C-alpha positions in Angstrom: -27.8 24.2 91.3 -24.8 26.4 91.3 -21.5 24.9 90.0 -18.2 26.3 91.1 -15.3 25.0 89.0 -11.8 25.9 89.9 -9.3 25.3 87.1 -5.6 25.7 88.0 -2.2 25.1 86.4 -0.5 22.0 87.6 2.3 23.8 89.5 -0.2 25.5 91.7 -0.4 22.2 93.6 3.2 22.8 94.8 2.4 26.2 96.3 -1.2 26.0 97.5 -3.4 23.7 99.5 -5.9 23.2 96.6 -8.4 21.3 98.6 -8.4 23.9 101.4 -8.8 26.7 98.8 -11.7 24.9 97.2 -13.3 24.5 100.6 -13.0 28.2 101.3 -14.5 29.1 98.0 -17.3 26.6 98.5 -18.0 28.2 101.9 -18.3 31.6 100.3 -21.0 30.2 98.1 -22.8 28.6 101.0 -22.6 31.8 103.0 -23.9 34.0 100.2 -27.5 33.1 101.0 -28.3 32.9 97.3 -28.7 29.2 97.0 -30.1 26.1 98.5 -27.1 24.8 100.5 -27.7 21.2 99.4 -27.5 22.2 95.7 -24.1 23.9 95.8 -21.4 21.9 93.9 -17.7 22.7 93.8 -14.8 21.0 92.1 -11.2 21.6 91.2 -9.7 20.6 87.8 -5.9 20.5 87.4 -4.8 21.6 84.0 -1.7 20.0 82.5 -1.6 22.0 79.3 -2.2 25.8 79.0 -0.8 28.9 77.4 -0.9 32.5 78.7 0.1 35.3 76.3 3.8 35.2 75.3 4.6 33.3 78.6 3.4 30.0 77.2 3.0 27.7 80.2 5.6 29.6 82.4 2.9 31.5 84.3 0.5 29.9 86.7 -3.2 30.6 87.0 -6.3 29.9 89.0 -9.6 30.5 87.2 -13.1 30.2 88.8 -16.0 29.5 86.6 -19.3 29.9 88.5 -22.5 28.9 86.8 -25.9 29.5 88.2 -29.4 29.4 87.0 -30.6 32.8 85.7 -32.6 34.9 88.1 -30.0 36.6 90.4 -29.5 40.4 90.1 -26.4 41.8 88.6 -25.6 43.2 92.0 -25.8 39.7 93.6 -23.6 38.2 91.0 -21.1 41.0 91.2 -21.0 40.7 95.1 -20.4 36.9 94.7 -17.7 37.4 92.2 -15.9 39.9 94.5 -16.2 37.6 97.5 -14.7 34.7 95.5 -11.9 37.0 94.3 -11.2 38.1 97.9 -10.5 34.5 98.8 -8.2 34.0 95.8 -6.4 37.2 96.5 -5.9 36.2 100.2 -4.9 32.6 99.7 -3.3 32.5 96.2 -1.6 35.9 95.8 1.6 34.2 94.7 -0.2 32.9 91.5 0.3 35.2 88.5 -3.2 35.1 87.1 -6.4 35.0 89.2 -9.7 35.2 87.5 -13.4 34.8 88.3 -16.3 34.5 85.9 -19.9 34.3 87.2 -22.4 33.5 84.4 -26.1 32.6 84.1 -27.3 29.3 82.7 -30.6 29.3 80.8 -33.3 27.7 82.9 -35.2 26.6 79.8 -32.4 24.4 78.6 -30.9 23.2 81.8 -31.6 19.5 82.6 -31.1 17.7 85.9 -31.6 14.2 87.3 -31.3 13.6 91.1 -31.5 10.0 92.2 
């Protein structure tokens, strides 16, 4: 059930292969061994409006939000976060702000329908 959401400023499209980057991040998740491969979902969201500090929208960013059901150890989450950042550092080093946040979702309140 993990969800990888890559948000990025709209000018990133001009400098990166966004689909290729998303595919590499997705592969990191698949290769982690932490999840049922069929349950992994990844998507990219282009942001048209953003502000960063005093730079307003003059600085570009890529931010990964990674949500997973609770139950993984802190070490597993930290390792996943590092692996995702390694891909960002390698493929998107020209982007000013690169961030990754891995967070647990509460199993008791998560709902899912699979048809």
